[in-house]
All heavy atoms as an XYZ file, in Angstrom:
683
protein
N      21.652     53.802      1.007
C      21.773     55.207      1.333
C      22.938     55.865      0.597
O      22.978     57.045      0.417
C      21.913     55.366      2.840
C      22.055     56.802      3.278
S      21.905     56.933      5.064
C      20.692     58.231      5.106
N      23.943     55.063      0.193
C      25.033     55.624     -0.585
C      26.218     56.101      0.244
O      27.232     56.449     -0.302
N      26.090     56.135      1.570
C      27.196     56.607      2.394
C      28.047     55.457      2.913
O      29.009     55.677      3.609
C      26.684     57.425      3.602
O      25.801     56.607      4.357
C      25.993     58.679      3.157
N      27.690     54.233      2.558
C      28.422     53.070      3.043
C      29.899     53.144      2.674
O      30.764     52.885      3.480
C      27.792     51.789      2.502
C      28.403     50.484      2.997
C      28.334     50.415      4.519
C      27.685     49.302      2.397
N      30.211     53.533      1.443
C      31.614     53.617      1.045
C      32.293     54.882      1.547
O      33.471     55.067      1.381
C      31.763     53.490     -0.456
C      30.961     54.512     -1.243
C      31.328     54.450     -2.671
N      32.195     55.591     -2.858
C      32.314     56.298     -3.948
N      31.678     55.983     -5.014
N      33.089     57.344     -4.021
N      31.525     55.765      2.177
C      32.080     57.001      2.707
C      32.380     56.841      4.200
O      32.010     57.655      5.011
C      31.102     58.164      2.465
C      30.930     58.530      1.009
S      32.468     58.991      0.194
C      32.737     60.574      0.945
N      33.043     55.758      4.552
C      33.410     55.572      5.947
C      34.760     56.246      6.206
O      35.523     56.493      5.274
C      33.424     54.081      6.311
C      34.514     53.320      5.600
O      35.691     53.553      5.830
N      34.126     52.406      4.731
N      35.056     56.562      7.461
C      36.283     57.296      7.767
C      37.564     56.619      7.269
O      38.475     57.299      6.809
C      36.275     57.388      9.291
C      34.840     57.298      9.665
C      34.226     56.374      8.651
N      37.628     55.293      7.339
C      38.838     54.600      6.890
C      39.037     54.735      5.383
O      40.149     54.988      4.906
C      38.795     53.125      7.289
C      40.036     52.314      6.938
C      41.284     52.911      7.578
C      39.861     50.872      7.352
N      37.962     54.592      4.629
C      38.056     54.751      3.169
C      38.456     56.183      2.809
O      39.276     56.397      1.915
C      36.723     54.390      2.520
N      37.886     57.143      3.519
C      38.237     58.543      3.265
C      39.707     58.780      3.616
O      40.437     59.409      2.849
C      37.322     59.494      4.062
C      35.885     59.397      3.537
C      37.827     60.932      3.974
C      34.849     60.087      4.400
N      40.148     58.247      4.754
C      41.545     58.446      5.160
C      42.497     57.854      4.130
O      43.497     58.488      3.771
C      41.801     57.827      6.532
C      43.196     58.112      7.044
C      43.360     57.729      8.486
C      44.698     58.222      8.999
N      44.776     58.184     10.451
N      42.193     56.676      3.638
C      43.049     56.057      2.622
C      43.110     56.907      1.362
O      44.177     57.068      0.760
C      42.571     54.643      2.301
C      42.867     53.673      3.432
O      43.776     53.885      4.222
N      42.087     52.615      3.513
N      41.981     57.453      0.952
C      41.945     58.302     -0.240
C      42.691     59.611      0.000
O      43.439     60.076     -0.861
C      40.499     58.576     -0.667
C      40.375     59.385     -1.940
C      40.900     58.679     -3.190
O      40.974     57.434     -3.206
O      41.222     59.381     -4.169
N      42.503     60.211      1.174
C      43.211     61.449      1.507
C      44.723     61.203      1.522
O      45.487     61.994      0.953
C      42.723     62.017      2.866
C      43.640     63.134      3.354
C      41.285     62.517      2.751
N      45.146     60.110      2.128
C      46.573     59.771      2.137
C      47.101     59.595      0.714
O      48.190     60.072      0.382
C      46.813     58.494      2.945
C      46.678     58.622      4.460
C      46.672     57.245      5.110
C      47.790     59.481      5.043
N      46.327     58.921     -0.117
C      46.729     58.714     -1.510
C      46.878     60.051     -2.245
O      47.862     60.275     -2.958
C      45.720     57.819     -2.223
C      45.988     57.667     -3.680
N      47.011     56.884     -4.177
C      45.378     58.222     -4.755
C      47.022     56.983     -5.501
N      46.045     57.780     -5.874
N      45.913     60.927     -2.069
C      45.953     62.227     -2.751
C      47.156     63.038     -2.288
O      47.892     63.596     -3.108
C      44.624     62.992     -2.531
C      43.507     62.313     -3.329
C      44.761     64.459     -2.908
C      42.107     62.791     -2.998
N      47.367     63.109     -0.974
C      48.476     63.907     -0.454
C      49.818     63.322     -0.895
O      50.709     64.060     -1.328
C      48.411     64.026      1.079
C      47.165     64.816      1.490
C      49.675     64.704      1.624
C      46.909     64.850      2.991
N      49.975     62.003     -0.816
C      51.256     61.402     -1.213
C      51.504     61.570     -2.704
O      52.649     61.733     -3.119
C      51.349     59.914     -0.818
O      50.264     59.197     -1.387
C      51.347     59.745      0.679
N      50.452     61.562     -3.500
C      50.607     61.775     -4.942
C      51.011     63.209     -5.251
O      51.869     63.452     -6.097
C      49.307     61.450     -5.675
O      48.987     60.097     -5.540
N      50.386     64.151     -4.555
C      50.667     65.569     -4.802
C      52.033     65.992     -4.275
O      52.745     66.752     -4.927
C      49.612     66.448     -4.126
C      48.251     66.568     -4.773
C      47.312     67.336     -3.860
C      48.360     67.264     -6.121
N      52.370     65.523     -3.112
C      53.542     66.051     -2.417
C      54.716     65.093     -2.343
O      55.726     65.396     -1.714
C      53.147     66.501     -0.997
C      52.124     67.607     -1.016
C      52.705     68.806     -1.736
C      51.652     69.695     -2.336
N      52.209     70.671     -3.262
N      54.589     63.921     -2.951
C      55.696     62.957     -3.018
C      56.288     62.664     -1.637
O      57.491     62.724     -1.431
C      56.792     63.445     -3.968
C      56.300     63.834     -5.341
C      55.659     62.688     -6.066
C      55.253     63.135     -7.462
N      54.016     62.586     -7.914
N      55.403     62.368     -0.698
C      55.833     61.976      0.640
C      55.356     60.550      0.877
O      54.279     60.166      0.412
C      55.284     62.951      1.713
C      53.782     62.968      1.744
C      55.830     62.649      3.082
N      56.167     59.746      1.544
C      55.812     58.351      1.782
C      54.599     58.269      2.715
O      54.535     58.995      3.711
C      57.000     57.603      2.386
C      56.839     56.128      2.345
N      56.111     55.444      3.287
C      57.282     55.207      1.447
C      56.122     54.159      2.988
N      56.830     53.980      1.875
N      53.633     57.395      2.424
C      52.429     57.290      3.250
C      52.717     57.035      4.733
O      52.054     57.594      5.594
C      51.662     56.111      2.646
C      52.169     55.985      1.257
C      53.584     56.489      1.276
N      53.718     56.198      5.039
C      54.041     55.931      6.445
C      54.530     57.182      7.154
O      54.214     57.417      8.313
C      55.074     54.811      6.571
C      54.475     53.457      6.264
O      53.270     53.256      6.403
N      55.305     52.537      5.833
N      55.308     57.978      6.458
C      55.793     59.242      7.039
C      54.621     60.186      7.284
O      54.549     60.855      8.311
C      56.810     59.874      6.101
C      57.538     61.018      6.708
C      58.771     61.405      5.891
N      59.230     62.671      6.418
C      59.406     63.751      5.686
N      59.221     63.714      4.392
N      59.795     64.873      6.243
N      53.693     60.208      6.351
C      52.507     61.055      6.477
C      51.632     60.603      7.638
O      51.125     61.416      8.407
C      51.726     61.029      5.162
C      50.543     61.966      5.018
C      50.942     63.413      5.241
C      49.931     61.808      3.636
N      51.474     59.294      7.805
C      50.653     58.760      8.897
C      51.256     59.069     10.264
O      50.539     59.291     11.225
C      50.508     57.235      8.759
C      49.616     56.801      7.638
C      49.593     55.281      7.562
C      48.933     54.790      6.295
N      48.996     53.332      6.190
N      52.587     59.068     10.346
C      53.261     59.272     11.628
C      53.385     60.745     12.018
O      53.601     61.054     13.183
C      54.652     58.647     11.590
C      54.626     57.137     11.527
C      56.017     56.571     11.425
C      55.969     55.063     11.270
N      57.290     54.484     11.045
N      53.254     61.636     11.058
C      53.430     63.065     11.331
C      52.298     63.588     12.215
O      51.131     63.252     12.017
C      53.474     63.843     10.024
N      52.678     64.402     13.191
C      51.672     65.014     14.059
C      50.859     66.059     13.305
O      49.680     66.236     13.543
C      52.342     65.648     15.273
C      52.925     64.641     16.230
C      53.545     65.337     17.425
C      54.150     64.345     18.366
N      55.546     64.039     18.106
N      51.524     66.779     12.412
C      50.832     67.768     11.586
C      51.596     67.960     10.274
O      52.688     67.437     10.100
C      50.649     69.097     12.335
C      51.962     69.706     12.788
O      52.931     69.714     12.001
O      52.021     70.185     13.928
N      50.989     68.701      9.372
C      51.578     68.888      8.043
C      52.837     69.742      8.089
O      53.735     69.583      7.262
C      50.536     69.484      7.097
C      49.292     68.624      6.878
C      48.278     69.352      5.997
C      49.634     67.273      6.290
N      52.926     70.661      9.067
C      54.134     71.486      9.215
C      55.368     70.619      9.461
O      56.458     70.928      8.991
C      53.989     72.468     10.381
C      53.069     73.628     10.064
O      52.822     73.883      8.870
O      52.602     74.284     11.016
N      55.174     69.545     10.195
C      56.272     68.633     10.517
C      56.911     68.063      9.249
O      58.081     67.710      9.229
C      55.732     67.503     11.401
C      56.761     66.563     11.934
C      56.144     65.495     12.829
O      55.366     65.836     13.735
O      56.440     64.313     12.599
N      56.123     67.987      8.189
C      56.614     67.453      6.918
C      57.166     68.549      6.007
O      57.555     68.287      4.884
C      55.480     66.711      6.204
C      54.944     65.496      6.957
C      53.653     65.006      6.315
C      55.980     64.393      7.001
N      57.135     69.783      6.490
C      57.643     70.891      5.698
C      56.625     71.467      4.729
O      56.993     72.217      3.826
N      55.365     71.121      4.904
C      54.327     71.669      4.030
C      54.069     73.125      4.405
O      53.944     73.455      5.581
C      53.018     70.893      4.174
C      53.045     69.489      3.614
C      54.203     68.917      3.136
C      51.902     68.738      3.577
C      54.221     67.618      2.631
C      51.895     67.441      3.076
C      53.069     66.889      2.599
N      53.959     73.973      3.394
C      53.625     75.363      3.653
C      52.170     75.616      3.262
O      51.445     74.681      2.890
C      54.584     76.301      2.913
C      54.560     76.129      1.392
O      53.585     75.548      0.855
O      55.513     76.577      0.734
N      51.749     76.876      3.351
C      50.347     77.214      3.049
C      49.957     76.847      1.626
O      48.836     76.401      1.384
C      50.086     78.701      3.299
C      50.052     79.044      4.774
O      49.897     78.156      5.618
N      50.206     80.312      5.092
N      50.853     77.027      0.688
C      50.558     76.690     -0.707
C      50.354     75.188     -0.880
O      49.464     74.753     -1.609
C      51.672     77.189     -1.630
C      51.415     77.043     -3.126
C      50.119     77.731     -3.536
C      52.574     77.601     -3.915
N      51.160     74.397     -0.179
C      50.984     72.945     -0.213
C      49.601     72.557      0.306
O      48.915     71.719     -0.274
C      52.051     72.243      0.638
C      53.456     72.396      0.077
O      53.616     72.398     -1.151
O      54.391     72.512      0.885
N      49.191     73.179      1.404
C      47.886     72.882      1.995
C      46.766     73.290      1.048
O      45.786     72.560      0.881
C      47.736     73.552      3.378
C      46.337     73.350      3.936
C      48.776     72.996      4.350
N      46.922     74.429      0.378
C      45.918     74.863     -0.598
C      45.821     73.853     -1.740
O      44.717     73.508     -2.175
C      46.237     76.289     -1.131
C      45.381     76.631     -2.329
C      46.044     77.317     -0.022
N      46.952     73.358     -2.220
C      46.940     72.340     -3.284
C      46.171     71.094     -2.836
O      45.388     70.524     -3.592
C      48.372     71.926     -3.663
C      49.127     72.990     -4.434
O      48.486     73.924     -4.964
O      50.367     72.884     -4.496
N      46.413     70.686     -1.596
C      45.725     69.510     -1.048
C      44.227     69.781     -0.955
O      43.411     68.950     -1.359
C      46.316     69.136      0.325
C      47.769     68.667      0.167
C      45.458     68.074      1.009
C      48.549     68.608      1.469
N      43.873     70.940     -0.436
C      42.451     71.303     -0.302
C      41.763     71.287     -1.662
O      40.677     70.732     -1.808
C      42.301     72.671      0.389
C      42.661     72.545      1.868
C      40.889     73.223      0.224
C      42.754     73.866      2.612
N      42.382     71.882     -2.663
C      41.781     71.925     -4.003
C      41.565     70.521     -4.561
O      40.519     70.230     -5.148
C      42.642     72.756     -4.952
C      42.693     74.259     -4.662
C      43.695     74.947     -5.579
C      41.322     74.894     -4.782
N      42.541     69.655     -4.370
C      42.411     68.277     -4.865
C      41.294     67.532     -4.130
O      40.510     66.801     -4.754
C      43.738     67.537     -4.704
N      41.200     67.728     -2.819
C      40.149     67.070     -2.046
C      38.770     67.625     -2.389
O      37.799     66.864     -2.478
C      40.423     67.208     -0.547
C      41.668     66.470     -0.046
C      41.942     66.819      1.404
C      41.515     64.969     -0.227
N      38.682     68.924     -2.590
C      37.401     69.526     -2.979
C      36.923     68.963     -4.310
O      35.744     68.655     -4.472
C      37.538     71.052     -3.065
C      37.645     71.730     -1.727
C      37.837     73.227     -1.819
O      38.308     73.733     -2.873
O      37.521     73.902     -0.835
N      37.848     68.800     -5.243
C      37.491     68.248     -6.545
C      37.072     66.784     -6.424
O      36.071     66.359     -6.995
C      38.678     68.381     -7.499
C      38.381     67.912     -8.893
C      39.558     68.146     -9.812
C      39.241     67.672    -11.203
N      40.367     67.841    -12.115
N      37.823     66.019     -5.654
C      37.539     64.593     -5.486
C      36.192     64.356     -4.819
O      35.422     63.497     -5.245
C      38.654     63.922     -4.657
O      39.891     64.079     -5.357
C      38.364     62.446     -4.440
N      35.927     65.116     -3.761
C      34.715     64.883     -2.964
C      33.575     65.842     -3.285
O      32.527     65.782     -2.655
C      35.056     64.931     -1.470
C      35.858     63.727     -1.056
C      37.241     63.790     -0.939
C      35.239     62.514     -0.821
C      37.984     62.676     -0.578
C      35.966     61.388     -0.475
C      37.331     61.481     -0.355
O      38.062     60.366     -0.016
N      33.797     66.723     -4.252
C      32.781     67.678     -4.691
C      32.170     68.435     -3.511
O      30.957     68.461     -3.307
C      31.698     66.979     -5.513
C      32.265     66.347     -6.759
C      31.233     65.614     -7.574
O      30.124     65.366     -7.119
N      31.589     65.271     -8.791
N      33.061     69.029     -2.725
C      32.637     69.868     -1.616
C      33.601     71.038     -1.496
O      34.602     71.091     -2.197
C      32.557     69.067     -0.313
C      33.765     68.242      0.148
C      34.873     69.092      0.727
C      33.303     67.242      1.184
N      33.268     71.974     -0.623
C      34.124     73.127     -0.388
C      34.615     73.085      1.047
O      33.822     72.893      1.966
C      33.332     74.439     -0.632
O      32.886     74.446     -1.989
C      34.190     75.655     -0.377
N      35.904     73.263      1.213
C      36.495     73.356      2.540
C      36.802     74.836      2.763
O      37.743     75.366      2.170
C      37.771     72.499      2.663
C      37.461     71.025      2.351
C      38.387     72.653      4.047
C      38.675     70.124      2.279
N      35.985     75.506      3.574
C      36.177     76.951      3.776
C      37.534     77.282      4.406
O      38.122     76.462      5.126
C      35.037     77.326      4.742
C      34.046     76.221      4.639
C      34.838     74.988      4.309
N      38.000     78.488      4.144
C      39.302     78.940      4.657
C      39.381     78.872      6.175
O      40.447     78.641      6.728
C      39.591     80.376      4.214
C      39.818     80.476      2.717
O      40.108     79.446      2.085
O      39.701     81.596      2.182
N      38.250     79.078      6.848
C      38.280     79.120      8.316
C      38.309     77.735      8.975
O      38.444     77.618     10.188
C      37.106     79.939      8.872
C      35.731     79.397      8.548
C      35.157     79.885      7.218
O      35.865     80.549      6.443
O      33.981     79.578      6.962
N      38.196     76.673      8.168
C      38.258     75.323      8.718
C      39.721     74.994      9.026
O      40.578     75.061      8.142
C      37.668     74.284      7.737
C      37.907     72.864      8.224
C      36.188     74.536      7.528
N      40.017     74.652     10.295
C      41.406     74.335     10.638
C      41.810     72.956     10.113
O      41.211     71.950     10.474
C      41.401     74.365     12.175
C      39.990     74.067     12.554
C      39.122     74.570     11.440
N      42.785     72.935      9.237
C      43.306     71.671      8.705
C      44.820     71.662      8.883
O      45.546     72.267      8.129
C      42.907     71.440      7.225
C      41.464     71.020      7.104
C      43.144     72.670      6.374
N      45.243     70.968      9.926
C      46.661     70.901     10.254
C      47.232     69.502     10.103
O      48.437     69.327     10.107
C      46.893     71.376     11.692
C      46.375     72.765     11.943
C      45.263     72.980     12.742
C      46.982     73.872     11.354
C      44.777     74.256     12.959
C      46.501     75.149     11.561
C      45.399     75.341     12.372
O      44.909     76.604     12.581
N      46.339     68.523     10.013
C      46.792     67.140      9.900
C      45.806     66.345      9.048
O      44.712     66.813      8.736
C      46.973     66.502     11.277
C      45.775     66.627     12.164
C      46.107     66.231     13.576
C      44.920     66.585     14.445
N      45.177     66.589     15.827
N      46.192     65.159      8.677
C      45.368     64.311      7.809
C      43.984     64.088      8.414
O      42.975     64.196      7.721
C      46.072     62.961      7.540
C      45.139     61.997      6.828
C      47.346     63.171      6.735
N      43.934     63.818      9.704
C      42.638     63.556     10.340
C      41.695     64.756     10.275
O      40.485     64.582     10.261
C      42.821     63.106     11.793
C      43.340     61.684     11.883
O      43.253     60.934     10.881
O      43.845     61.304     12.956
N      42.237     65.971     10.231
C      41.383     67.151     10.083
C      40.638     67.096      8.742
O      39.447     67.381      8.671
C      42.198     68.446     10.158
C      42.810     68.688     11.523
O      42.297     68.137     12.524
O      43.808     69.433     11.597
N      41.356     66.730      7.686
C      40.718     66.583      6.371
C      39.679     65.471      6.400
O      38.563     65.633      5.920
C      41.756     66.266      5.289
C      42.684     67.391      4.957
C      44.035     67.288      5.227
C      42.215     68.541      4.351
C      44.901     68.316      4.907
C      43.072     69.581      4.025
C      44.419     69.467      4.311
N      40.063     64.333      6.963
C      39.170     63.171      7.010
C      37.890     63.510      7.769
O      36.789     63.235      7.294
C      39.880     61.959      7.656
C      38.911     60.803      7.848
C      41.071     61.530      6.810
N      38.028     64.115      8.936
C      36.854     64.454      9.737
C      35.934     65.434      9.022
O      34.714     65.279      9.051
C      37.285     65.021     11.100
C      37.969     63.989     11.958
O      37.763     62.790     11.808
N      38.823     64.444     12.858
N      36.518     66.426      8.373
C      35.691     67.400      7.650
C      34.957     66.721      6.493
O      33.752     66.889      6.328
C      36.523     68.574      7.133
C      35.650     69.619      6.490
C      35.061     70.600      7.264
C      35.376     69.589      5.126
C      34.208     71.536      6.688
C      34.531     70.513      4.553
C      33.952     71.491      5.347
O      33.106     72.409      4.767
N      35.676     65.956      5.705
C      35.063     65.292      4.555
C      33.982     64.319      5.010
O      32.873     64.304      4.466
C      36.129     64.561      3.698
C      37.054     65.597      3.045
C      35.472     63.668      2.658
C      38.316     65.003      2.470
N      34.273     63.530      6.030
C      33.295     62.565      6.519
C      32.046     63.269      7.048
O      30.923     62.881      6.703
C      33.900     61.686      7.615
C      32.921     60.657      8.144
C      32.556     59.578      7.363
C      32.359     60.783      9.406
C      31.633     58.629      7.816
C      31.445     59.845      9.875
C      31.092     58.779      9.074
O      30.188     57.857      9.519
N      32.211     64.293      7.830
C      31.037     64.952      8.414
C      30.219     65.692      7.374
O      29.007     65.841      7.541
C      31.470     65.917      9.526
O      32.199     67.005      9.007
N      30.843     66.114      6.291
C      30.084     66.846      5.269
C      29.600     65.952      4.126
O      28.684     66.311      3.413
C      30.898     68.009      4.757
C      30.999     69.103      5.774
N      31.877     69.033      6.837
C      30.305     70.240      5.936
C      31.711     70.095      7.593
N      30.770     70.837      7.081
N      30.206     64.798      3.951
C      29.761     63.910      2.883
C      28.560     63.082      3.322
O      27.751     62.673      2.510
C      30.889     62.991      2.417
O      31.297     62.140      3.470
N      28.421     62.842      4.621
C      27.294     62.042      5.096
C      26.004     62.850      5.142
O      24.936     62.287      5.286
C      27.580     61.458      6.500
O      27.857     62.520      7.404
C      28.730     60.473      6.460
N      26.109     64.159      4.993
C      24.916     65.006      5.018
C      24.270     65.135      3.652
O      23.224     65.723      3.512
C      25.287     66.410      5.546
C      25.700     66.397      6.987
C      26.103     67.765      7.435
C      26.594     67.725      8.875
N      27.114     69.009      9.320
N      24.901     64.592      2.637
C      24.365     64.726      1.268
C      23.207     63.796      1.037
O      23.084     62.751      1.507
C      25.444     64.418      0.247
C      26.491     65.497      0.258
C      27.585     65.107     -0.729
N      28.487     66.212     -0.771
C      28.834     66.849     -1.871
N      28.376     66.488     -3.013
N      29.665     67.847     -1.824
């Protein structure tokens, strides 16, 4: 079916990798943060993350989708990638 590698853990690892690469934050710090604001990320940082994830996963994350933490990205990507 092709969705086998699109499991939530694989997506989370990739999302963590992308965010840590873009924003130079340690993965453990990112995992422990309750939300992105806690790490000092502003709206522009979140937009950069969204653009990178959209390119990686070839999908669009609409502006109205609430993304405040890593799991928000993971859940959105997982729920929209399995529908392809």
